C-alpha positions in Angstrom: 10.9 -18.5 15.9 11.8 -15.0 16.8 14.1 -12.9 14.8 16.6 -11.1 17.0 18.3 -9.2 14.2 18.7 -8.8 10.5 22.0 -10.7 10.8 20.2 -14.0 11.1 21.7 -16.6 8.7 19.9 -16.6 5.4 19.2 -20.3 5.3 17.4 -20.0 8.7 15.4 -17.1 7.4 14.4 -19.1 4.3 13.4 -22.1 6.3 11.4 -19.9 8.7 9.7 -18.2 5.7 8.9 -21.6 4.1 7.2 -22.5 7.4 5.0 -19.4 7.2 7.0 -16.9 9.3 6.2 -13.6 7.5 8.8 -11.6 9.5 11.5 -13.8 8.1 10.3 -13.2 4.5 10.2 -9.5 5.3 13.9 -9.6 6.3 14.8 -11.4 3.1 12.8 -8.9 1.1 14.7 -6.0 2.7 18.0 -7.7 2.0 17.3 -8.4 -1.6 14.9 -5.7 -2.8 17.5 -3.3 -4.1 19.4 -6.1 -5.8 16.3 -7.1 -7.7 15.5 -3.5 -8.7 19.1 -3.2 -10.0 18.9 -6.4 -12.0 15.5 -5.5 -13.5 16.9 -2.0 -14.3 19.8 -3.6 -16.1 17.3 -5.2 -18.5 14.5 -2.7 -18.6 16.4 0.6 -18.4 13.6 2.3 -16.5 13.6 2.6 -12.7 9.8 2.6 -12.3 9.4 -0.6 -14.4 12.3 -2.1 -12.5 10.6 -1.4 -9.2 7.4 -3.0 -10.5 9.4 -6.0 -11.6 11.0 -6.3 -8.2 7.6 -6.3 -6.6 6.5 -9.1 -8.9 9.7 -11.0 -8.1 8.8 -11.1 -4.4 5.2 -11.9 -5.1 6.4 -14.9 -7.1 9.0 -15.8 -4.5 6.4 -15.7 -1.7 4.1 -18.0 -3.8 6.9 -20.4 -4.8 9.2 -20.3 -1.8 8.1 -23.7 -0.6 9.6 -25.2 -3.8 13.1 -23.8 -3.1 15.2 -26.9 -2.2 18.6 -25.2 -1.8 18.1 -22.6 0.9 21.6 -21.4 0.6 20.9 -20.2 -3.0 18.0 -17.9 -2.3 19.7 -14.9 -3.9 20.5 -16.7 -7.1 17.0 -18.2 -7.2 15.5 -14.7 -6.9 17.8 -13.4 -9.6 16.5 -16.2 -11.9 12.9 -15.2 -11.1 13.8 -11.5 -11.8 15.3 -12.4 -15.2 12.2 -14.3 -16.2 9.9 -11.5 -15.1 11.8 -8.8 -16.9 11.8 -11.0 -20.1 8.0 -11.3 -19.8 7.7 -7.6 -19.3 9.8 -6.9 -22.4 7.7 -9.4 -24.5 4.5 -7.7 -23.3 5.7 -4.1 -23.8 7.1 -2.3 -26.8 10.7 -3.3 -27.1 13.2 -0.8 -25.8 16.4 -0.7 -27.9 19.3 1.6 -28.2 17.7 3.1 -31.3 14.8 4.2 -29.1 17.0 6.1 -26.7 16.6 9.8 -26.7 18.7 11.7 -29.2 22.3 12.3 -28.2 23.1 15.6 -26.6 25.3 17.1 -29.4 27.8 19.3 -27.7 30.9 17.3 -26.6 31.7 20.0 -24.1 28.4 19.3 -22.3 28.8 16.9 -19.4 25.4 15.5 -20.3 26.9 14.4 -23.6 29.6 12.4 -21.7 27.0 10.8 -19.5 24.8 10.0 -22.5 27.7 8.3 -24.2 28.5 6.2 -21.2 24.9 5.1 -20.9 24.8 4.2 -24.5 28.0 2.2 -24.1 26.5 0.3 -21.1 23.4 -0.5 -23.1 25.7 -2.0 -25.9 26.9 -4.6 -23.5 25.5 -8.1 -23.3 22.8 -8.4 -20.6 25.0 -10.4 -18.2 27.7 -7.7 -18.5 25.2 -4.9 -18.1 23.9 -6.6 -14.9 27.3 -6.4 -13.4 27.9 -2.8 -14.4 24.5 -1.7 -13.1 24.9 -3.5 -9.8 28.4 -2.3 -9.2 28.5 1.3 -10.5 24.9 2.4 -10.5 23.8 0.8 -7.3 27.1 0.6 -5.4 27.1 -3.2 -4.8 30.4 -4.7 -3.7 31.9 -7.5 -5.7 31.1 -9.8 -2.8 27.4 -8.7 -2.9 27.2 -9.2 -6.6 28.8 -12.6 -6.2 26.1 -13.7 -3.8 23.2 -12.4 -5.8 24.4 -13.8 -9.2 25.8 -17.0 -7.7 29.3 -16.6 -9.3 32.7 -16.3 -7.6 34.1 -12.9 -6.6 37.0 -13.6 -9.0 34.5 -14.1 -11.8 32.7 -10.9 -10.9 36.1 -9.0 -11.0 37.1 -10.5 -14.3 33.8 -9.8 -15.9 33.7 -6.3 -14.6 37.2 -5.7 -16.1 36.1 -7.0 -19.5 32.9 -5.0 -19.5 34.8 -1.8 -18.6 37.2 -2.5 -21.5 34.2 -2.8 -23.9 32.8 0.4 -22.6 36.1 2.1 -23.1 36.4 0.8 -26.7 32.9 2.0 -27.5 33.7 5.4 -26.1 37.0 5.6 -28.0 35.2 4.5 -31.3 32.8 7.4 -30.7 35.3 10.1 -30.2 36.2 9.9 -26.5 39.9 9.3 -26.4 42.0 8.9 -23.4 42.3 6.7 -20.3 39.5 8.5 -18.4 37.0 5.8 -19.4 39.2 2.8 -19.0 38.4 2.8 -15.3 34.7 3.5 -15.6 
């Protein structure tokens, strides 16, 4: 099988990769690498660790790809592997919690203080909500892309993003940031 372009249907790429075609797996890797880094980052909070986790995700996927029965769910399957790997990394490492975040920048006039507060608000979210926020706002994924990676409908992505943004806005308001500026994170 020759790959004419990166627009090859995903199911065909998965099938070819399952049959040992490394170029097909390489295309899948390029399509999903940034998604896996973003998902890992939403759990680990560290870009370097997230990139390490993404590498492990693809090593595990390469090893276990033959077991994937639903070729049309490759992205969701990868996301599940990513969640498992990041949980393992957290268990093995010192736990990172909000209390371990660096001290707040104290001056509210300082733009870093605003960014710090938004980051803290994001880390207060449930992991599933944090995944959406990180994928959409930190990594620029569209709702359609998030839908495909997380295997949920675009409508569910939209609703969950709205609820997560409201939680962030409430957190910011509780911590002295009034106004509507944060309602549309």
